[in-house]
All heavy atoms as an XYZ file, in Angstrom:
901
protein
N    -155.528   -124.220     79.674
C    -155.819   -122.967     79.078
C    -156.181   -123.115     77.512
O    -155.455   -123.806     76.819
C    -154.612   -121.941     79.216
C    -154.908   -120.628     78.612
S    -153.584   -119.463     79.026
C    -153.888   -118.236     77.967
N    -157.194   -122.392     77.175
C    -157.657   -122.428     75.737
C    -156.590   -121.644     75.017
O    -155.893   -120.683     75.449
C    -159.028   -121.647     75.585
C    -160.161   -122.414     76.125
C    -160.425   -123.711     75.391
O    -160.341   -123.762     74.195
N    -160.832   -124.750     76.136
N    -156.418   -121.987     73.703
C    -155.440   -121.311     72.827
C    -155.875   -119.749     72.689
O    -157.045   -119.487     72.768
C    -155.528   -121.957     71.464
C    -156.146   -123.325     71.695
C    -156.944   -123.163     72.957
N    -154.832   -118.910     72.602
C    -155.106   -117.559     72.371
C    -155.164   -117.358     70.855
O    -154.277   -117.851     70.145
C    -153.870   -116.740     72.985
C    -153.803   -116.931     74.470
C    -154.122   -115.163     72.599
C    -152.544   -116.366     75.120
N    -156.185   -116.719     70.408
C    -156.514   -116.552     68.949
C    -156.562   -115.071     68.565
O    -156.520   -114.198     69.416
C    -157.795   -117.310     68.515
C    -157.536   -118.843     68.806
C    -158.957   -116.928     69.291
N    -156.714   -114.865     67.303
C    -156.615   -113.500     66.772
C    -157.574   -112.629     67.287
O    -157.288   -111.392     67.554
C    -156.850   -113.624     65.143
C    -156.463   -112.270     64.508
C    -158.262   -114.004     64.681
C    -155.046   -111.983     64.287
N    -158.833   -113.066     67.660
C    -159.768   -112.193     68.426
C    -159.418   -111.812     69.758
O    -160.110   -110.946     70.420
C    -161.234   -112.866     68.324
C    -161.824   -112.964     66.959
O    -161.378   -112.183     66.031
N    -162.678   -113.838     66.786
N    -158.388   -112.394     70.300
C    -157.892   -112.066     71.624
C    -156.889   -110.937     71.696
O    -156.456   -110.630     72.811
C    -157.323   -113.327     72.335
C    -158.289   -114.489     72.501
O    -159.508   -114.150     72.719
O    -157.982   -115.590     72.475
N    -156.597   -110.410     70.531
C    -155.653   -109.295     70.473
C    -155.982   -108.223     71.500
O    -157.121   -107.830     71.543
C    -155.467   -108.782     69.081
O    -154.374   -107.845     68.993
N    -154.985   -107.796     72.178
C    -155.180   -106.671     73.132
C    -155.416   -107.063     74.569
O    -155.533   -106.278     75.506
N    -155.666   -108.361     74.769
C    -155.960   -108.863     76.099
C    -154.760   -109.122     76.954
O    -153.604   -109.198     76.365
C    -156.761   -110.186     75.978
C    -158.157   -110.066     75.352
C    -158.935   -111.387     75.375
C    -160.276   -111.136     74.772
N    -160.997   -112.454     74.760
N    -154.960   -109.275     78.284
C    -153.951   -109.517     79.172
C    -154.250   -110.910     79.838
O    -155.357   -111.146     80.169
C    -153.831   -108.468     80.306
O    -153.492   -107.233     79.644
C    -152.817   -108.816     81.405
N    -153.188   -111.712     79.986
C    -153.406   -113.060     80.575
C    -152.468   -113.112     81.785
O    -151.306   -112.836     81.743
C    -153.018   -114.070     79.516
C    -154.025   -114.172     78.440
C    -153.804   -113.427     77.269
C    -155.125   -114.952     78.476
C    -154.772   -113.424     76.291
C    -156.068   -115.055     77.483
C    -155.871   -114.185     76.345
O    -156.839   -114.313     75.337
N    -153.073   -113.570     82.885
C    -152.392   -113.742     84.150
C    -152.098   -115.225     84.303
O    -153.024   -116.091     84.392
C    -153.235   -113.209     85.376
C    -153.364   -111.768     85.349
O    -152.397   -110.993     85.469
N    -154.586   -111.309     85.251
N    -150.798   -115.548     84.290
C    -150.377   -116.927     84.328
C    -149.468   -117.225     85.564
O    -148.862   -116.256     86.088
C    -149.660   -117.357     83.019
C    -150.488   -117.228     81.765
C    -149.673   -117.436     80.452
C    -151.797   -118.092     81.798
N    -149.243   -118.373     85.876
C    -148.201   -118.761     86.802
C    -146.920   -119.131     86.108
O    -146.879   -119.466     84.950
C    -148.706   -119.969     87.696
O    -149.824   -119.573     88.398
N    -145.810   -119.314     86.856
C    -144.571   -119.736     86.259
C    -144.777   -121.105     85.742
O    -145.290   -122.036     86.506
C    -143.415   -119.634     87.304
C    -142.022   -119.701     86.698
C    -140.911   -119.325     87.679
O    -141.171   -118.535     88.598
O    -139.801   -119.850     87.332
N    -144.014   -121.419     84.688
C    -144.040   -122.768     83.986
C    -145.332   -123.165     83.289
O    -145.576   -124.279     82.995
C    -143.596   -123.849     84.981
C    -142.111   -123.727     85.402
O    -141.316   -123.320     84.636
O    -141.876   -124.005     86.606
N    -146.241   -122.177     83.157
C    -147.426   -122.396     82.432
C    -147.275   -122.465     80.995
O    -146.743   -121.411     80.455
C    -148.528   -121.355     82.672
C    -149.334   -121.628     84.093
O    -149.107   -122.658     84.623
O    -150.038   -120.663     84.423
N    -147.697   -123.506     80.234
C    -147.602   -123.486     78.749
C    -148.743   -122.772     78.198
O    -149.855   -122.773     78.838
C    -147.536   -124.950     78.486
C    -148.391   -125.555     79.540
C    -148.046   -124.780     80.791
N    -148.648   -122.172     77.077
C    -149.784   -121.607     76.378
C    -149.448   -121.449     74.898
O    -148.261   -121.582     74.493
C    -150.174   -120.249     76.934
C    -149.116   -119.061     76.708
C    -149.232   -118.154     75.642
C    -148.087   -118.991     77.682
C    -148.260   -117.193     75.543
C    -147.160   -117.979     77.532
C    -147.239   -117.059     76.431
N    -150.420   -121.392     74.017
C    -150.263   -121.381     72.599
C    -151.040   -120.197     72.023
O    -152.155   -119.898     72.484
C    -150.549   -122.625     71.910
C    -151.882   -123.078     71.892
C    -152.080   -124.486     71.216
O    -151.120   -125.129     70.925
O    -153.219   -124.831     71.034
N    -150.436   -119.698     70.969
C    -151.099   -118.651     70.209
C    -151.235   -119.094     68.722
O    -150.361   -119.686     68.130
C    -150.221   -117.307     70.085
C    -150.149   -116.686     71.532
C    -150.866   -116.259     69.179
C    -149.237   -115.545     71.608
N    -152.589   -119.022     68.248
C    -152.879   -119.529     66.922
C    -153.334   -118.443     66.089
O    -154.320   -117.754     66.410
C    -153.920   -120.677     66.980
C    -153.412   -121.845     67.837
C    -154.382   -121.095     65.569
C    -154.480   -122.931     68.040
N    -152.679   -118.178     64.946
C    -152.993   -117.034     64.050
C    -153.171   -117.509     62.611
O    -152.411   -118.391     62.174
C    -151.780   -116.030     64.102
C    -151.509   -115.489     65.470
C    -150.288   -114.598     65.353
C    -152.688   -114.575     65.946
N    -154.209   -117.096     62.007
C    -154.448   -117.369     60.537
C    -153.450   -116.714     59.660
O    -153.025   -115.600     59.850
C    -155.892   -116.828     60.359
C    -156.056   -115.659     61.243
C    -155.183   -115.979     62.443
N    -153.132   -117.412     58.561
C    -152.175   -116.900     57.608
C    -152.193   -117.622     56.290
O    -152.813   -118.723     56.231
N    -151.449   -117.137     55.324
C    -151.328   -117.847     54.078
C    -150.004   -117.444     53.489
O    -149.894   -116.418     52.786
C    -152.502   -117.430     53.069
C    -152.514   -118.236     51.865
O    -151.525   -118.857     51.496
N    -153.696   -118.280     51.215
N    -149.007   -118.314     53.714
C    -147.615   -117.989     53.225
C    -147.509   -118.005     51.695
O    -146.537   -117.375     51.181
C    -146.864   -119.124     53.820
C    -147.699   -120.210     54.028
C    -149.064   -119.601     54.353
N    -148.505   -118.546     51.024
C    -148.451   -118.533     49.464
C    -148.579   -117.098     48.911
O    -148.314   -116.810     47.808
C    -149.469   -119.440     48.908
O    -150.790   -118.872     49.158
C    -149.336   -120.838     49.339
N    -149.060   -116.134     49.833
C    -149.309   -114.735     49.403
C    -148.014   -113.985     49.684
O    -147.910   -112.806     49.270
C    -150.404   -114.091     50.160
O    -150.112   -114.079     51.584
C    -151.710   -114.858     49.913
N    -147.017   -114.565     50.304
C    -145.784   -113.852     50.678
C    -145.832   -113.264     52.112
O    -144.848   -112.825     52.594
N    -146.950   -113.263     52.693
C    -147.219   -112.726     54.051
C    -146.807   -113.799     55.108
O    -147.275   -114.933     54.921
C    -148.600   -112.205     54.281
C    -148.907   -110.941     53.626
C    -149.404   -110.934     52.293
C    -148.656   -109.777     54.272
C    -149.617   -109.670     51.681
C    -148.876   -108.497     53.610
C    -149.399   -108.497     52.320
O    -149.646   -107.252     51.788
N    -146.225   -113.437     56.219
C    -145.921   -114.293     57.300
C    -146.026   -113.468     58.539
O    -145.904   -112.235     58.557
C    -144.489   -114.860     57.215
C    -144.348   -115.811     56.040
C    -143.450   -113.838     57.136
N    -146.233   -114.195     59.637
C    -146.233   -113.530     61.028
C    -144.947   -113.394     61.497
O    -144.096   -114.390     61.417
C    -147.125   -114.305     61.989
C    -148.630   -114.228     61.663
C    -149.457   -115.161     61.107
C    -149.418   -113.141     62.073
N    -150.696   -114.607     61.149
C    -150.756   -113.437     61.722
C    -149.225   -111.902     62.714
C    -151.833   -112.517     61.938
C    -150.245   -110.962     62.930
C    -151.554   -111.340     62.536
N    -144.579   -112.187     61.961
C    -143.240   -111.974     62.577
C    -143.406   -111.700     64.044
O    -144.220   -110.685     64.355
C    -142.538   -110.851     61.868
C    -141.221   -110.544     62.441
C    -140.561   -109.246     61.777
O    -141.235   -108.582     61.026
O    -139.413   -108.957     62.122
N    -142.780   -112.368     64.916
C    -142.852   -112.021     66.358
C    -141.642   -111.043     66.661
O    -140.584   -111.355     66.375
C    -142.726   -113.314     67.163
C    -142.548   -113.154     68.715
C    -143.827   -112.484     69.259
C    -142.402   -114.601     69.301
N    -141.998   -109.869     67.213
C    -141.028   -108.915     67.534
C    -140.378   -109.284     68.870
O    -140.918   -110.065     69.636
C    -141.642   -107.559     67.518
C    -142.208   -107.132     66.237
C    -142.814   -105.654     66.350
C    -141.265   -107.189     65.087
N    -139.168   -108.713     69.185
C    -138.443   -108.976     70.358
C    -139.420   -108.736     71.629
O    -140.138   -107.783     71.636
C    -137.349   -107.940     70.400
C    -137.052   -107.771     68.976
C    -138.407   -107.740     68.353
N    -139.241   -109.527     72.662
C    -140.051   -109.550     73.893
C    -139.209   -109.936     75.064
O    -138.039   -110.311     74.946
C    -141.324   -110.374     73.730
C    -140.990   -111.812     73.535
C    -140.798   -112.718     74.625
C    -140.682   -112.334     72.284
C    -140.502   -114.041     74.353
C    -140.408   -113.644     72.048
C    -140.342   -114.522     73.060
O    -139.987   -115.838     72.966
N    -139.735   -109.780     76.296
C    -139.027   -110.108     77.489
C    -138.934   -111.662     77.732
O    -139.829   -112.256     78.131
C    -139.781   -109.519     78.758
C    -138.973   -109.629     80.061
O    -137.999   -110.434     80.064
N    -139.452   -108.939     81.078
N    -137.809   -112.199     77.294
C    -137.546   -113.628     77.382
C    -137.191   -114.042     78.731
O    -137.010   -115.299     78.984
C    -136.445   -114.001     76.398
C    -136.828   -113.777     74.897
C    -135.791   -114.240     73.924
O    -135.171   -115.225     74.181
O    -135.628   -113.557     72.877
N    -137.135   -113.220     79.658
C    -137.008   -113.573     81.098
C    -138.329   -113.999     81.804
O    -138.357   -114.546     82.832
C    -136.340   -112.474     81.961
C    -134.918   -112.206     81.499
C    -134.281   -111.064     82.314
O    -134.914   -110.459     83.212
O    -133.165   -110.716     81.957
N    -139.367   -113.749     81.079
C    -140.727   -114.071     81.495
C    -141.375   -115.119     80.634
O    -141.986   -116.059     81.156
C    -141.607   -112.785     81.473
C    -143.099   -113.083     81.893
C    -141.087   -111.674     82.448
N    -141.192   -115.085     79.371
C    -141.767   -116.072     78.345
C    -140.707   -116.546     77.455
O    -139.865   -115.850     76.976
C    -142.865   -115.287     77.525
C    -143.387   -116.194     76.465
C    -143.966   -114.824     78.398
N    -140.835   -117.823     77.117
C    -139.941   -118.554     76.286
C    -140.674   -119.223     75.162
O    -141.711   -119.865     75.388
C    -139.164   -119.542     77.008
C    -138.131   -120.329     76.120
C    -137.395   -121.328     76.927
C    -136.431   -122.223     76.076
N    -135.887   -123.290     76.768
N    -140.313   -118.995     73.891
C    -140.962   -119.627     72.777
C    -140.319   -121.078     72.728
O    -139.123   -121.286     72.845
C    -140.693   -118.912     71.467
C    -141.438   -119.466     70.410
C    -141.254   -118.704     68.986
O    -140.767   -117.631     68.960
N    -141.685   -119.388     67.844
N    -141.250   -122.057     72.535
C    -140.901   -123.370     72.545
C    -140.875   -123.936     71.056
O    -141.818   -124.245     70.512
C    -141.898   -124.304     73.352
C    -142.111   -123.743     74.810
S    -140.644   -123.610     75.752
C    -140.385   -125.322     76.054
N    -139.697   -123.844     70.539
C    -139.538   -124.338     69.055
C    -140.036   -123.347     68.129
O    -140.396   -122.191     68.388
N    -140.066   -123.781     66.862
C    -140.556   -122.964     65.756
C    -142.014   -123.049     65.629
O    -142.660   -123.988     66.005
C    -139.882   -123.365     64.467
C    -138.325   -123.164     64.398
C    -137.993   -121.703     64.523
O    -138.694   -120.926     63.802
O    -137.092   -121.256     65.212
N    -142.686   -122.023     65.044
C    -144.112   -122.069     64.860
C    -144.499   -123.215     63.829
O    -143.800   -123.459     62.853
C    -144.503   -120.780     64.341
C    -143.309   -120.202     63.845
C    -142.222   -120.726     64.576
N    -145.575   -123.875     64.097
C    -146.084   -124.979     63.110
C    -147.085   -124.231     62.247
O    -147.901   -123.402     62.629
C    -146.713   -126.121     63.956
N    -147.231   -124.779     61.059
C    -148.181   -124.337     60.085
C    -148.990   -125.496     59.563
O    -148.440   -126.496     59.188
C    -147.526   -123.536     58.922
C    -148.602   -123.056     57.879
C    -149.305   -121.971     58.256
C    -148.793   -123.651     56.721
C    -150.338   -121.461     57.338
C    -149.713   -123.195     55.811
C    -150.479   -122.081     56.142
O    -151.416   -121.714     55.251
N    -150.408   -125.296     59.544
C    -151.221   -126.366     59.033
C    -152.296   -125.723     58.088
O    -152.932   -124.818     58.506
C    -151.873   -127.051     60.239
C    -152.779   -128.254     59.817
C    -153.384   -128.942     60.913
C    -154.358   -130.061     60.382
N    -155.077   -130.687     61.424
N    -152.317   -126.218     56.899
C    -153.267   -125.721     55.853
C    -154.725   -126.133     56.219
O    -154.938   -127.149     56.845
C    -152.909   -126.147     54.381
C    -151.673   -125.568     53.928
C    -152.964   -127.645     54.341
N    -155.664   -125.186     55.854
C    -157.078   -125.560     56.171
C    -157.552   -126.672     55.312
O    -158.484   -127.427     55.710
C    -157.931   -124.255     55.914
C    -157.604   -123.195     56.992
O    -157.179   -123.465     58.064
N    -157.894   -121.983     56.645
N    -157.219   -126.795     54.075
C    -157.586   -127.902     53.139
C    -156.444   -128.161     52.093
O    -155.404   -127.494     52.118
C    -158.926   -127.624     52.546
C    -158.959   -126.256     51.724
O    -158.017   -125.980     51.006
O    -159.964   -125.508     51.846
N    -156.772   -129.013     51.226
C    -155.660   -129.409     50.268
C    -155.742   -128.602     48.948
O    -155.119   -128.951     47.926
C    -155.766   -130.868     49.956
C    -157.052   -131.361     49.436
O    -157.959   -130.503     49.275
O    -157.169   -132.544     49.083
N    -156.514   -127.509     48.897
C    -156.570   -126.694     47.668
C    -155.317   -125.842     47.556
O    -154.812   -125.369     48.506
C    -157.881   -125.732     47.682
C    -159.092   -126.703     47.607
C    -160.350   -125.787     47.714
C    -161.557   -126.654     47.684
N    -162.721   -125.801     48.035
N    -154.861   -125.707     46.328
C    -153.673   -124.851     46.074
C    -153.995   -123.424     46.524
O    -154.958   -122.913     46.167
C    -153.332   -124.924     44.600
C    -152.883   -126.344     44.262
C    -152.152   -123.911     44.281
C    -152.488   -126.450     42.803
N    -153.018   -122.837     47.282
C    -153.198   -121.517     47.707
C    -154.005   -121.327     48.923
O    -154.296   -120.114     49.329
N    -154.497   -122.350     49.529
C    -155.323   -122.233     50.716
C    -154.547   -121.687     51.913
O    -153.354   -121.928     52.069
C    -155.892   -123.621     51.137
O    -156.851   -124.117     50.193
N    -155.247   -120.943     52.738
C    -154.696   -120.480     54.006
C    -154.635   -121.559     55.088
O    -155.115   -122.710     54.828
N    -154.172   -121.159     56.248
C    -154.145   -122.166     57.300
C    -153.856   -121.448     58.561
O    -154.190   -120.192     58.773
N    -153.352   -122.182     59.554
C    -153.124   -121.621     60.888
C    -151.665   -121.796     61.329
O    -151.097   -122.889     61.147
C    -153.975   -122.301     61.966
C    -155.535   -122.095     61.699
C    -156.222   -123.037     62.636
C    -155.924   -120.687     61.874
N    -151.053   -120.812     61.863
C    -149.767   -120.783     62.493
C    -149.939   -121.071     63.957
O    -150.719   -120.267     64.699
C    -148.966   -119.463     62.277
C    -148.550   -119.277     60.880
C    -149.265   -118.500     60.107
C    -147.318   -119.674     60.499
C    -148.811   -118.303     58.720
C    -146.803   -119.519     59.185
C    -147.609   -118.707     58.396
O    -147.231   -118.473     57.073
N    -149.270   -121.981     64.559
C    -149.422   -122.284     66.022
C    -148.063   -122.018     66.706
O    -147.036   -122.645     66.273
C    -149.817   -123.641     66.327
O    -151.141   -123.925     65.655
C    -149.915   -123.951     67.797
N    -148.046   -121.139     67.603
C    -146.814   -120.809     68.390
C    -146.873   -121.291     69.800
O    -147.960   -121.024     70.419
C    -146.654   -119.244     68.481
C    -146.250   -118.562     67.163
C    -147.273   -118.302     66.219
C    -145.022   -118.169     66.858
C    -147.003   -117.712     65.038
C    -144.718   -117.560     65.612
C    -145.662   -117.273     64.754
O    -145.413   -116.670     63.556
N    -145.937   -122.025     70.266
C    -145.920   -122.578     71.650
C    -145.077   -121.766     72.469
O    -143.907   -121.487     72.092
C    -145.556   -124.006     71.592
C    -146.249   -125.020     70.674
C    -147.534   -125.415     71.264
O    -147.742   -125.309     72.531
N    -148.518   -125.703     70.420
N    -145.559   -121.357     73.715
C    -144.794   -120.671     74.664
C    -144.927   -121.205     76.090
O    -145.801   -122.041     76.274
C    -145.330   -119.152     74.753
C    -145.152   -118.357     73.541
C    -146.233   -118.345     72.619
C    -143.979   -117.732     73.283
C    -146.032   -117.543     71.457
C    -143.829   -116.919     72.065
C    -144.876   -116.922     71.168
N    -144.025   -120.811     76.899
C    -144.125   -121.259     78.343
C    -143.610   -120.026     79.128
O    -142.550   -119.378     78.767
C    -143.263   -122.425     78.644
C    -143.359   -122.976     80.016
C    -142.884   -124.275     80.228
O    -142.574   -125.084     79.312
N    -142.674   -124.757     81.477
N    -144.268   -119.773     80.253
C    -143.727   -118.744     81.224
C    -142.556   -119.311     81.962
O    -142.540   -120.575     82.358
C    -144.900   -118.286     82.227
O    -145.388   -119.431     82.858
C    -146.001   -117.595     81.416
N    -141.531   -118.435     82.177
C    -140.320   -118.976     82.822
C    -139.889   -118.145     84.008
O    -138.992   -118.432     84.704
C    -139.154   -119.038     81.791
C    -139.465   -120.175     80.745
C    -138.883   -117.702     81.185
N    -140.570   -116.998     84.292
C    -140.177   -116.224     85.450
C    -141.269   -115.089     85.685
O    -142.104   -114.783     84.844
N    -141.157   -114.532     86.831
C    -142.128   -113.403     87.280
C    -141.840   -112.179     86.458
O    -140.683   -111.841     86.113
C    -141.896   -113.072     88.726
C    -142.581   -114.073     89.688
O    -143.161   -115.019     89.082
O    -142.588   -113.819     90.857
N    -142.962   -111.475     86.181
C    -142.844   -110.240     85.428
C    -143.830   -110.188     84.238
O    -144.944   -110.828     84.355
N    -143.616   -109.296     83.368
C    -144.568   -109.067     82.153
C    -143.778   -109.189     80.880
O    -142.657   -108.811     80.729
C    -145.199   -107.642     82.291
C    -146.105   -107.462     83.546
C    -146.636   -106.077     83.541
O    -146.589   -105.356     82.582
N    -147.294   -105.733     84.723
N    -144.641   -109.675     79.944
C    -144.051   -109.704     78.528
C    -145.126   -109.371     77.568
O    -146.226   -109.825     77.698
C    -143.398   -111.039     78.171
N    -144.883   -108.490     76.604
C    -145.875   -108.161     75.613
C    -145.381   -108.852     74.312
O    -144.287   -108.680     73.884
C    -145.908   -106.643     75.423
C    -146.479   -105.964     76.679
C    -146.830   -104.474     76.445
O    -147.012   -104.133     75.269
O    -146.832   -103.754     77.376
N    -146.313   -109.696     73.793
C    -146.001   -110.434     72.640
C    -146.666   -109.653     71.498
O    -147.923   -109.555     71.462
C    -146.480   -111.848     72.643
C    -145.897   -112.742     73.783
C    -146.434   -114.133     73.792
C    -144.332   -112.727     73.645
N    -145.866   -109.226     70.547
C    -146.360   -108.348     69.478
C    -146.011   -109.059     68.035
O    -144.826   -109.231     67.895
C    -145.840   -106.922     69.526
C    -146.327   -106.023     68.437
C    -147.677   -105.321     68.662
C    -145.715   -105.709     67.348
C    -148.156   -104.506     67.724
C    -146.223   -104.874     66.386
C    -147.466   -104.239     66.555
O    -147.984   -103.409     65.650
N    -147.067   -109.424     67.299
C    -146.762   -109.984     65.979
C    -147.199   -109.012     64.979
O    -148.228   -108.270     65.101
C    -147.670   -111.249     65.826
C    -147.308   -112.281     66.851
C    -147.769   -112.309     68.106
C    -146.646   -113.491     66.379
C    -147.497   -113.357     69.016
C    -146.365   -114.504     67.188
C    -146.740   -114.498     68.443
N    -146.591   -109.072     63.773
C    -146.964   -108.328     62.572
C    -146.998   -109.249     61.420
O    -146.143   -110.030     61.232
C    -146.160   -107.106     62.405
C    -144.712   -107.191     62.368
C    -144.026   -105.817     62.216
O    -144.611   -104.754     62.335
N    -142.739   -105.943     62.021
N    -148.005   -109.036     60.575
C    -148.255   -109.947     59.430
C    -147.830   -109.109     58.260
O    -148.469   -108.114     57.876
C    -149.743   -110.228     59.387
C    -150.081   -111.415     58.371
C    -149.594   -112.618     58.377
C    -150.981   -111.093     57.294
C    -149.903   -113.642     57.544
C    -151.331   -112.106     56.373
C    -150.820   -113.303     56.514
O    -151.163   -114.286     55.561
N    -146.711   -109.445     57.600
C    -146.197   -108.725     56.533
C    -145.297   -109.472     55.573
O    -144.912   -110.637     56.036
C    -145.503   -107.438     57.040
C    -144.284   -107.697     57.868
C    -143.710   -106.428     58.484
C    -143.192   -105.540     57.404
N    -142.599   -104.325     57.818
N    -145.009   -108.971     54.495
C    -144.057   -109.642     53.543
C    -142.565   -109.239     54.124
O    -142.303   -108.016     54.347
C    -144.200   -109.126     52.146
C    -145.497   -109.543     51.653
C    -145.697   -109.126     50.185
N    -146.789   -109.898     49.548
C    -147.779   -109.258     48.838
N    -147.650   -107.885     48.694
N    -148.653   -109.940     48.336
N    -141.759   -110.230     54.310
C    -140.460   -110.003     54.911
C    -139.594   -109.085     54.080
O    -138.829   -108.297     54.646
C    -139.664   -111.369     54.999
C    -140.106   -112.129     56.255
C    -139.209   -113.326     56.384
C    -139.599   -113.985     57.684
N    -138.605   -115.026     58.053
N    -139.734   -109.090     52.723
C    -138.962   -108.293     51.801
C    -139.409   -106.850     51.818
O    -138.697   -105.965     51.281
C    -138.738   -108.912     50.487
C    -140.037   -108.904     49.754
C    -140.559   -107.902     48.931
C    -141.069   -109.959     49.660
N    -141.702   -108.286     48.409
C    -142.060   -109.583     48.823
C    -141.047   -111.305     50.244
C    -143.099   -110.311     48.591
C    -142.216   -112.060     49.985
C    -143.278   -111.587     49.115
N    -140.652   -106.560     52.229
C    -141.156   -105.203     52.042
C    -140.942   -104.444     53.417
O    -141.642   -104.648     54.423
C    -142.633   -105.316     51.883
C    -143.294   -103.955     51.627
O    -142.769   -102.913     51.772
O    -144.514   -104.061     51.299
N    -139.906   -103.657     53.385
C    -139.484   -102.953     54.642
C    -140.095   -101.600     54.770
O    -139.908   -100.929     55.657
C    -137.922   -102.834     54.696
O    -137.489   -102.111     53.497
C    -137.305   -104.163     54.820
N    -140.813   -101.231     53.698
C    -141.487    -99.857     53.663
C    -142.999    -99.887     54.104
O    -143.402    -98.972     54.899
C    -141.339    -99.293     52.223
C    -139.897    -99.110     51.883
C    -142.057    -97.899     52.126
C    -139.562    -98.751     50.421
N    -143.676   -100.725     53.637
C    -145.164   -100.856     53.827
C    -145.447   -101.276     55.365
O    -144.697   -102.151     55.944
C    -145.852   -101.782     53.017
O    -145.657   -101.437     51.636
N    -146.439   -100.680     55.944
C    -146.794   -101.117     57.312
C    -147.399   -102.586     57.202
O    -147.703   -103.009     56.202
C    -147.882   -100.129     57.748
C    -148.447    -99.675     56.474
C    -147.314    -99.649     55.438
N    -147.418   -103.202     58.382
C    -147.937   -104.529     58.512
C    -149.367   -104.580     58.075
O    -150.146   -103.653     58.335
C    -147.872   -105.018     59.973
N    -149.743   -105.637     57.436
C    -151.142   -105.818     56.915
C    -152.107   -105.997     58.170
O    -153.175   -105.643     58.150
C    -151.231   -107.048     56.040
O    -152.553   -107.363     55.717
N    -151.614   -106.823     59.108
C    -152.285   -107.086     60.382
C    -151.319   -107.022     61.527
O    -150.083   -107.376     61.282
C    -152.944   -108.465     60.396
C    -153.924   -108.647     59.287
C    -154.329   -110.114     59.409
C    -154.976   -110.717     58.040
N    -155.273   -112.032     58.055
N    -151.837   -106.793     62.690
C    -151.012   -106.975     63.913
C    -151.814   -107.671     64.937
O    -153.052   -107.780     64.957
C    -150.601   -105.483     64.547
O    -151.778   -104.835     64.794
C    -149.791   -104.773     63.474
N    -151.105   -108.315     65.932
C    -151.642   -109.004     67.038
C    -150.791   -108.795     68.209
O    -149.515   -108.929     68.114
C    -151.731   -110.494     66.725
C    -152.157   -111.381     67.772
C    -153.549   -111.555     68.051
C    -151.265   -111.979     68.671
C    -153.974   -112.324     69.034
C    -151.707   -112.760     69.724
C    -153.043   -112.908     70.000
N    -151.411   -108.512     69.432
C    -150.670   -108.377     70.595
C    -151.358   -108.889     71.733
O    -152.591   -108.663     71.937
C    -150.140   -106.910     70.822
C    -151.259   -105.862     71.000
C    -150.689   -104.545     71.072
O    -149.797   -104.164     71.884
O    -151.132   -103.689     70.313
N    -150.596   -109.412     72.728
C    -151.177   -109.843     74.012
C    -150.140   -109.525     75.108
O    -148.929   -109.544     74.868
C    -151.550   -111.273     74.195
C    -152.774   -111.619     73.319
C    -150.435   -112.250     73.771
N    -150.603   -109.260     76.228
C    -149.653   -109.107     77.452
C    -149.794   -110.295     78.356
O    -150.839   -110.729     78.596
C    -150.085   -107.833     78.275
C    -149.031   -107.571     79.381
C    -149.585   -106.443     80.335
C    -149.313   -105.123     79.612
N    -149.614   -103.999     80.566
N    -148.681   -110.822     78.706
C    -148.562   -112.008     79.603
C    -148.043   -111.503     80.935
O    -147.032   -110.860     80.960
C    -147.670   -113.114     79.042
C    -148.110   -113.574     77.649
C    -147.547   -114.314     80.067
C    -149.447   -114.164     77.634
N    -148.864   -111.706     81.976
C    -148.377   -111.290     83.381
C    -148.122   -112.548     84.122
O    -149.081   -113.395     84.182
C    -149.487   -110.421     84.056
C    -149.076   -110.143     85.496
C    -149.727   -109.164     83.273
N    -146.947   -112.721     84.640
C    -146.580   -114.002     85.381
C    -146.184   -113.778     86.781
O    -145.308   -112.989     87.013
C    -145.444   -114.660     84.462
S    -144.929   -116.194     85.212
N    -146.741   -114.556     87.616
C    -146.413   -114.566     88.983
C    -146.804   -113.344     89.722
O    -147.408   -112.374     89.271
N    -146.372   -113.304     91.081
C    -146.704   -112.149     91.987
C    -146.079   -110.895     91.490
O    -146.683   -109.898     91.421
C    -146.235   -112.540     93.303
O    -146.683   -113.713     93.813
C    -146.576   -111.373     94.325
N    -144.790   -110.902     91.011
C    -144.145   -109.661     90.567
C    -144.783   -109.144     89.389
O    -144.938   -107.913     89.253
C    -142.655   -109.886     90.354
C    -141.890   -108.661     89.848
S    -142.047   -107.269     91.038
C    -141.090   -107.860     92.408
N    -145.280   -110.002     88.523
C    -145.972   -109.513     87.355
C    -147.292   -108.764     87.727
O    -147.617   -107.794     87.101
N    -147.994   -109.269     88.693
C    -149.185   -108.628     89.094
C    -148.964   -107.327     89.841
O    -149.672   -106.381     89.679
C    -150.043   -109.610     89.934
C    -150.718   -110.722     89.179
C    -151.650   -111.557     89.875
N    -151.142   -112.846     90.358
C    -150.686   -113.786     89.624
N    -150.480   -113.610     88.418
N    -150.276   -114.961     90.188
N    -147.795   -107.238     90.580
C    -147.492   -106.023     91.203
C    -147.180   -105.008     90.178
O    -147.584   -103.803     90.320
C    -146.277   -106.270     92.160
C    -146.685   -107.048     93.379
C    -145.760   -104.934     92.566
C    -145.579   -107.552     94.258
N    -146.463   -105.281     89.149
C    -146.036   -104.351     88.019
C    -147.385   -103.984     87.311
O    -147.410   -102.850     86.818
C    -145.112   -105.008     87.133
C    -143.744   -105.270     87.674
C    -142.932   -106.163     86.679
C    -142.994   -104.060     87.993
N    -148.398   -104.791     87.325
C    -149.584   -104.528     86.572
C    -150.413   -103.395     87.342
O    -151.027   -102.660     86.623
C    -150.438   -105.799     86.411
C    -151.659   -105.678     85.656
C    -151.487   -105.371     84.103
O    -150.290   -105.589     83.721
O    -152.340   -105.093     83.419
N    -150.350   -103.439     88.622
C    -151.136   -102.413     89.331
C    -150.567   -100.970     89.355
O    -149.718   -100.512     88.831
C    -151.214   -102.804     90.856
C    -152.048   -104.035     91.072
O    -152.884   -104.299     90.198
O    -151.824   -104.735     92.030
């Protein structure tokens, strides 16, 4: 499966149990902004480790890409919702958001109908 990227926000993906997938989101931690993954159904999807960050180039202050690794672990649905914001700013809304729905297995497709 191709990586899920920022332009895929709002899409639904039908996967089988034990399918790995990754989400790649652009960001720049030097600005104070980071992607935060909100709570989701961990009976369907499991995050595999911490997100990796790779800069686009070696210039100071350059942005890059965050890569999140996941795997489906059970039948059902999980909505993965990310918000791009400064952790210390609890008042302002997120600068960006990203969300996808993961439908896994037969039960996930039944729930989708």
